[in-house]
N, C-alpha and C positions, 0 to 999 in steps of 0.2 A: 728309448732303447738304444743302447750303444750300437755305433755302426763299425765294430771292429770285424772287417773282411778279410778275405784273403785274394785280393784283387789286384791286377797291374794295369796300367793304363799305357796306352802307345801313343805318342806324341812327339813333338819336336823338342829335342834334349839340349839343355844348357848345362853343362856339367863344372863343378868348382869344388874340388877336393873330393870328399865323399857326398857333398849335397847336389841334387839335381833337380832343376826345375822345368816342368814340361808344360807346354802351351798347345792345347788341342783347338781344331777349326770352330768347335762349337762354343768356344769361350771358357771351357774347363781348365783349370790350373792344376797342375800336380807338383807337389813338393815331396821330394823322396831323401830319405837319409839312410846311407849304409854305414853301418857300425861293426868294427872288427875288434874281437876281444882277446885279450893275451890269456895265456893258460892260467888257470887258478894258481894262485900261491898260498900254500899253507904254512902255518906257525904254531908251534905249540905253546899254549898259555896254560899252565898248570894242568889241570883235568880236561881241557878243553883243547880246541884247535881254533884258530882264526883264520878266514879266508879271505883272500883279495884278489881282484882284478885291477888293473891300472887304470885310472881316469873313471872311475866310478865312485858313486856315493854308497851309503849303506841304508838298509831298512833299519828301523829304529823301534819296532814294537817291543815294548819292556818284556822281557822273559822269553821272547821267541827268538829262533836263530837269527844272528847278525849275518845279513848276507849282502852282497853287492847288488847295486841298482843304477843303472844308466838313465840318466834324465836329459830329454832334449826338448827345448822349448821352441815352438814355432809361433811367430806372432803374425797375425792376418788382419787386414782391414775390417773395420766394424760392419762394412756394408757387403760382406760375403756370406754365402750358404754353403755349409761343409757337406758335401756329398758322402763322403766315406774316409774312414781312418783305417789303414790296415797295416798287418805287419807279416813278414815271412822270416823263419829262422832256418839256420843251417842244421846239417844233421846233429842229433843230441848223442853226446857221449855220456858215460857214467863211470864213476869210481867209488869203491867202498873205502871209508875212512876208518883210521885206527882210534880216533876219539870223537867225541860228539862235538859240533860247532858251538862255539861260545855263544851265550844268550845276550841280547842287548841289555844294556843297563836300565835301572829305574831312574828316572829324573827325580831331582830333590827340590822341595819348596823353599823359596827364599824367605822364610820366616824367621823372625828374630828370636830364635830360640837354637839351642845346639842341634845340629843336623849331622849325624855322623853317617858316613857312607856304609850302606849295608851290602852284604854279599849278595850278588845278583842271584835271583832265584830262576829256576827254569819255569816255563809255562808247561805244566804237566800235560794238559790237554794237546798241545803241539808236539811236545817231545815224546809222547807215548803212543803217537799216531804213525802209521806208515804213509799217509796222504803228504803229497808233496807241499813243501812251503817254500816261497808263496804259491797260492793255489793256481797261478797262471803265469805265461811268460811275459804278457805285455798288459798294460793297461793305461788310461790317460784320464785327465781331467780337462774341462773346458772353462775358462773364466773370461769375464767382461770386465774390462777395466782400462785404466789410463796407461800409456807408455810415452814418455815425454810430452804429456799434457794431451796426446790424441786418443781418442776412443779405440780400443784395440781389442781383439780376439786372442787370449793366450791358450794355446793348446799344449799342455804339458805332458808329454809322454814318458812311461816308465818300462823300461825293458828290464827284466830279471834274468841275467844270464847265467845264473845258477839256482836250481831248485833242489830242495834238500827233503829226502825221507827220513825223518829222525829215528824212527824205530828199526830201519834197516840200516841206518848211518851210511847213506849212500847219497851222493850228489849227482845231479843230472845237468849237464852244462854245454853251451853252444860256443862255437867259434865267431860267429856272426849274424846279424839280424839287419833287416831292411824295413823302415817305416815308411809309409806312404800317406799323404794326406791329398785328397782331391776336393777342390771346391771351386766355386764360380761367383760371378757378380749375383747378387740376390736382388733382382728387379721389383720384387714384391715386398720389400723391406718395410716393416712398421716403425722402426725405430730411426730417428734421423735428428741427430743433435744439430742446433741451430749454429753452423760454422762462422757466421758473421759476427758472433760473440758481440751482441748488442749490450751485454753487461758482463764483468769479470768476476766481481764479488757479490754475494747475496749476504746480507746482514740479517739475521732473525732474532728478535728480542721482543720483550713486551714493550706495549705502547709507552709505559712509564719511564722506559729508558731512552726515548727516541731523541730527546732534546740532548741529552749527555753524549749521544752517538753522532751527532750533526758534524761537530769539529773532525770526527774521525772519517767520516763519509766525504767532507769536502777535501780533506788531506788526500785520501787516496785518489780522488778524482784529478787533484792537482798533479800527481805522479802517473797519470795515465791509466789508473785501475779504475775501469767504470763500475761504479758501485751503486747498489740499490738497497732499500731497507723495506722490510716485511715485518710486520707486528704479528706476533702470535696470535692475537684477538681476530684480525683480518683473515688469517690462515684457517684458522677453526671454522670459521663463517663460510668460507668459500670453497673449500677443498674437502673432498670425501675420503674416509678412512675409518677404520673400525675403532680407533681410539686417537688421542691427539698426537702421539708420536707418529703413526702412520699419516695422518693429515700432513704432518711437517714434511715426511719423507716423499709424499706423492707431491706437495708443493716443489720440492727440489727437483724431483724428476721433470715436471712440468717447465721450470726454469732452465734446465739444461736443454731441452728440446724446443723451447719457444724463444729463449734468451741467451742461451750459448754459455750458462755460467760455468765457472771453473773453479772458483772458490767458495766456501761457505763457512760463515762465522757465526756460531751460537753464542748470544750474549745473554746469560742467566743462568743462576743455580739454584739452590734452596732459597727459601724467602726468609729465613731465620738463621741466625747464628747459635741460638739457643736451644731451640727443640722445634722439628719438625717431623712429619710424616714422610719417610724417605722412600716407602714403596708402597703404592696403592693396592697392588695385587702382583702375582708372580712375573707380569710382564712390563710394567711401567711404573714410574714415579711421576705424577702429574699435579695431583692436588695442591701441593707445598712446593712446586716448582715453577720458577718463572718461565725457564723452557725445559719441557720435560724430558726424561731420559727413558731410553729402553734398556730393560734388564734381560740379560741371558737366563737361559734355563740349562745351561751346561754345568753338570754336577761332576767335576773332577773329585776323584778319590772318593765317589760316592756321595759327594755332597758335604763330606766332612768339614771342609775348608771354606768354600764358597758355594753355598746355594744359590747361585746366580749372582752376577755384578753387573755393574754399567758397562755398556759398549756403545759409544758414539760412531764407531764403525758402522753401525746400522744405518746411520743417516748418510754415510758415504758411498756404501754399497747399495747402489740403486738398481742395477740390472743383473740378470743371469742369463745364459744362453739356453733355449728350449731346444733340445735335440728332435723334439717331435715335430716342431714348426719350424724349426731353423731360424728361430727369431730371437732378438734381445728382448726380454720382458720382463716386468716388474718383480724384484725380488723382496717378497713381503717377510722373509725369514721365518715363514711358517709353511714349509713345503709339505707337510704331512696333514695341513689343513684342520688340526685339533685346537687352534687358537692358543697354543703355547708356544711362545716365540723363541727362536734360537734354542731350540730343545737338543740336549744330548745327555741323556741318562739312561738308566738300564731298560725302560720301557719304551723309550721314543727317541727319534733322532730327525732333525730338520737337515735338509741338505742346503747348504748355503754357498753363494758364489764367494764372498768376502773379499774380492778386489775392490779397491776405491775407484768410484766412478766421478767423483769430485774430491776437491783435497779439503778436509774439513778441521776446524779446531773450534775450541770453546773457551769463552771467558766466564766461568761459574760464578758471576758477580751476584752478591747478596743483597746490594742495596746500590743506590744512584751514587755514593762516594766511591765505591769500588769501581764503578763504569767510569767516572770521571778520571780517577787515579790511572786506569789502564790505558785510556784513549790518550791522556797527556804522556804517558811513557813511550806508546807506540809511536805517536808523533815526533816526539823528542829524539828517539832511537833512529827513526828512518830520515830525519832531517838534519843529517850531519852531526849527530850526536855521539858518532862512533869515531874513536881515534885509533889507528892501528898501534900505537904505543902500547895500549892495553888489550885492544881486540885480538892481535896475534898471539896472545897467550892462552894456553889449554890448562885448565886446572883438572887434575884426575885424583880421585879418592877411592883407594881400595885396600884390601889386604887379603887375608886368608879366609874365604866364605865357608868352605866346608872342610870337615875332619877326614881328609884322606891320608892321614898320617901312616907311614908305612907301606904305601903304595906309589902313586905318581907324585903325591905330596907337592901339587900345584898351589901356588897363592891365586886362587881364581880370580878375585878382583883386581889383583894388579896385572895378571895376564889379559884380562879385558880392557884394563885401562890400556895396556901398552899395544894391543890390537887396534884400538881406536885411533892412538897416536900416529901408528904406522900409516894411516890414511890420511892424516892432517899435514901434508907437506908445508913447511913454512911457518908451523906454529911452535911456539916456545913451550915446552912441557914443563908444567908445576906438577911434581909427583907428591903426593900427600898419601904415604904408604905406611902400611903397617911395619914392613921390613924395615924401613927408616929408624926403628928405634934402636937399631945397632948401629947407626952412623950418625946419630944426633940430627938427622933431617925432620921436616915435617911430618907429623903423624894423625891419623884419623881421629884426633880429638877436637872439640869445639873450637879452641883457641886457634889452631893452626889452619882448620878449615876458615874460619871467618876471617883470619888476617890473609889468606890468599885471595879469597873472594873480594875482600874490600880494595885490594891491590887492582882489581879490575882484569877481566878475562873475556874472551870472546865465546869460549865454549867452556862448560862445567860438567864432569861426567861422574856420577858416583857408581859403584858396583860393589853390591854386598846384601845385606838384609834391610828390610824395612817394616813399616806399618804407617797408618795414616799420621802418627805423631812423631815419627822419627825415622832416621836412617842410621845404620851402624853395622859394625863387622867384627870380626876377632883379630887379634894379634896373631903372627904366624905361630901355628901348633899350639896356641894357649887357649885350648878349648874347654878347659876347667878351670879358667881363670875369669874374672869380669871382663867383658866386652869392652872394646874402644869406645869412648864416649860418643863419637859420631857427630850427629846434628840433631837436635829435638826442635819442635816447633817453639818451645820457649827460649831457644837460642837466637832465632830470627831477628828480634829486634835489635839485636847488636850487629847485624849485617848493615854496613853504611857505605856501600859501593856507589851509591848515587847513580848518575847515568851510566856507570861502567856496567852495564847489564848483560849477562851472558846468556846463551842458549843452553839450558840444562837438560841433560838426559840422566834420569835416575833408575838404577837397576836395585830393585828390591820388592817386597810384597807391599800392595795397597798404599803406597806413597801418595799416589793421584786418586784415591778413592774419595771423590768430592762430594759425597753424601752424608758426611759426618757433621754433627753439631756438639754444642758444649757439654750436652748431656748423653751423648752416644755411649760415653765410657761406663755407664750404669748399666748396659745390656752384658757387658762383661763380668762386672762384680756381682750383679744379682742374678744373671743366668748364665754366665760363662759363654757368651756369644758375642761376636764381634771382634774387632782388632783395634779398638782404643781402649787405653787402660787409665789415661789421664783425660781430663776435660780437653776437648780437641775441637774448637769452633770451626775450624776449616782445616782441610787435610795439609800435609806436608807440602806437597807440590804447588797448590794454590797459595799458600802462605809465603812461600818463597817468590812467587811470581807477582804477586800483588803487595809485597813488602814496601812499606812506606819509606825505608831507607835505600831501597834500590833493588836487591834481591836479583832475579831473572827477569829477561823479557819475556820468556816463554819456558815451559817445562813439559817434557814428554816422559810419562811413566805408567805404571799399571793402576788400574782400578780394582784389581783383584789379586789373587795369590799368583805370584811369579814363580817361574820355574828355571832351575839350573842344571848343570850337568858336571860330571867329575870324571877325571881319568882321561884315557886317550884310547879311543876304540876305533881309530882309522879316520878316514878322510870323510867325515859323515856329509858334510855338505857338498862333496864332489866337485871342488874347486881347484883339485889338483895340489893342494897344499895339505899335508897331514900335520894338523895342529891340535892342541888340547881340546877337549869336547866342549868346556865352557865358551868357546868363541866359535863353536861350528853348529850350534843348535840352540833352540829355546831363547831365552831372553838375553843372554850374551850375544847371540848371533844377530838378532833384529836391532840390538843397540849398535853393534859394530856397523851395521848396513846403513844406518843413519849417517855415519862419519864418512862412509865409503861414498854416499850420495854426494855429500858437500865437498869432501876433500879430493876426489878422484874422478867423479862425474860431473863436477862443476855446477851442481844444481844449488842454487843460492836463494831459492823461495822456500821458507820454512815448510809450508805445507807440502810442496812438492818433494822435498827430502824425506819428510814423514811417510808420504804416498808412496814415493819410490822404494822406501825400506820395506813397507808392508807388502808391495807387490813382489819384489825380489824374493822376500821370505816365502811368499806363497808359491812363486816359480820353482822354489827349491824344496819346500815341503808343503804340499797341497794341504789345504787346512781341513779337508773332509777325510783325509788319511789316518789323522791322528788327533785325539781329542785335545792334547795340549798344544799342538801346533795351532790349531782353531782358537784355542783360548789366547796364545801369545799374541795374535793379531787384534782379537776382538777387545782385549783389555788394555791394549797400549794407546793412549789417549794423549792428543795435543792439547795443553792448557795454553793457549796463545792464538794469535792472529795467523791463519794459514796462508795469508798473502804477503806476511812480512818479508820485506827485503833484508836477508841476513848481512849485518854490516852496515846496513843503512844506504841511502842513495848518495853517491859520491859526487 
């Protein structure tokens, strides 16, 4: 039961701006935040009004009123007990409007077909009601995760300074609010990570890969990364769990608490390139997998696009905060206990924490040769194989992702590329853009992309459309013409950058769907199911990563259908900068956060950049508030070594 109270605490006050910390004699600590809101600003947008308050983000429920929300993140030590979370608001004012408030837009899938921007439709159930929206002034979520490598409690508070009665076309708003969190040291805590860090990196793989992994284990140890190996066979024998993925997750939990593990590398994918049973049941892929996968049961768009998808975040999100016991407890991703994991569909929803408690990555190798190749590449990369002459280049590939001609008319892919470049101070940009077709510069065609990669770069960022077989996009405003050629898996053999391997971030649908085989395309042609249209032995992201001629050293992308946004509906992420929606929410936002972690926050361990981006996304858009925010973090997988030192050891 949530502890939203109307309490004030008396103590010794330390004031810093609008933040107050109070320490009582009984050891209780109080954090207080007072927020003052500006007067609502109204602007006509056709038949609607937009409404804004300075320094706030926006609600984003598609079809519901687009209203300001103020978010404040409190970070607390893992070993505290939260006593109460309370709020107090000022006098409520009201105002009748001349037009209805504009509804929030519908996100758009990043599928490799034409996707035109549709007129935003109102949610009739909301707009035909006199009930206030949102239904409360204040709410919060609590997450257990890592903050700069330390186990941390995140309390994300959400204050709604304006509530709206659509049927009466009246807003109710406040001038200020005060948020108070009271907590104390938890002397009876059951969760306690081993802070002596007996080991840093845990590698999980089948026994048959153990010999091939020994050079990597020794290499990591030589660089001060205390590394241990655990075979899937031994984990299955020694650890409890309802299925094999849960056994592995319990083993990781034990490794955190007993050994202080920080990074987990899973080595193993499907057992065949030709044909395999990808999914044993709605929850797992195990029988034909070297290291099993957890499938979600999140059905976005009613399951039309992705009736479940792989999520390795399952293995990283170990804990959740139980408000009944005030303890960190194991998050099995089955909160309603019906044995359907990570469920979010019409008839059921699991409440998940989603914050990473370890930094996880996977090498979905199909055989010993792929393991040998990746071990060799990682060792070479970290052992001085990186030269700033090529590493300090960043190749970005994008163009016009969505048909918003006649409105904002952004070239979304290029906007996302540019946002990433802004974070990467000191890197030389190589822009392979659709808009270059007008000036003779490189464009998103296979030859130009391959030429740029072959010259070497430290980072490679694609923003557009995708599938397991390809990445591509549209030329600006050419949505009725053939798409740009992009990069298909059959172009990969022409990549020959050798040791000049970048970290690749790919924005698009299903590029990292690593459960495909050479015969998967038959499902599309025979049953019109799936996302591969040609023989695709391995997905785009993994093919690039394990490319014999070089490729990337690691790739991060979506295992399922990614989503983007169009237009500009205000400062959606609440960072104080009003930018196009495509970089303020969903796939474009989480991708930009990766570059912010590296370029601005100086996080240079690959798994920590991935984990920092996921955590920052959840602190901005809590995953249980919106189905697509949940999916955005669940499907964003790191195919690579999470302990990799980006740029190598100097």
